[in-house]
N, C-alpha and C positions, 0 to 999 in steps of 0.2 A: 193372826191375831190370837192372843190368849188372855184370859182373865188376869193372869199375874203380871202381864206386861202389855197394857193397852196403848202403847205409844205408836204414833204415826208420824211420818215425815210430811211436812207441808211445804209450800213454795218458799223461796228466799231463805233457805236453810233454817226454817222455823220448825218447831216440834209441836205436836198436839197429842191429845189422848182421847180415846174412845170412851164415851160414857158407858159404864158397866151395865146400865139398864137398857141399852139399845138392843134391838132384836138382831141386828146384823152381827154375826159372830164368826164369819169366815174370812180367811185371808184372800185377797184378790182386789179387784177394782171396786172402789167404794165411791158413792156419790153422796157427800154430806149435804143434807137439806138444812140443818140448823147448826150453826157454828157460834159458840159463845166465847168471848174473850174476857177473862176476869183479870183485873189489874192492868198495869201499863208498863211499857218499855220492856226491858229484858226479863223482868219478873212476871210478865203476863203469862197466864195459863190459858191455853186454847182447848176447848172441849167440843168434840163433835158428838151431838146427841141424837139427832134423827138422821139415820143413814140408810141408803138403799144399796144393796149389793148388785153389781152388774156382772154379767157373764162376758168374758173377753170375746167370745165368738159372736154374741149378740151385738156388741158395740161394733165389731169389725163388719158384721153383716149390714148394720144400719148405715154406718159411715162409709164403708167400702173404700173407694178410690180417694176419698177425701183425707184418709189417714196416710201420713208419710213418716218415715223414720229418718231423722236427721241428727247430725253431730253439730252441736252449738258450742262456740268458744266466745267468751266475752271478757272484757276487762272490768274489774270491780275497783273503781278509783278509791272508794272508802277503805278498802283493805290493801290497795296497791298490789293486786295480783290478778292473774288470769285464771279463769276456771273454764272447764270444758265438761260437757256431758252429752250423752245420747238420749234420745227420747222419741216418742211417737207424738205427732202433732196432728190436729185436725184443722181443716180450713173452715170449719163451721158445720152447723146442722143443715 
């Protein structure tokens, strides 16, 4: 993350931006506590303003075996195409 480009990727191909006033200023795992959406539809602006930084090792230590790495493929009927991605998923706290 840098002050000149505070953009972040959100779920469902959405984009957001980090509030420049936030204390969290490092790239890595972020847990947004406050998310504000301004506007509606495709013109909506999503701002993450209260953010906690998480250490990857801490998250893995807390969740341990509950984290799995999976490859997911799904069909998006709205766009009439398949999409595939890899990610880490947790079965819960």
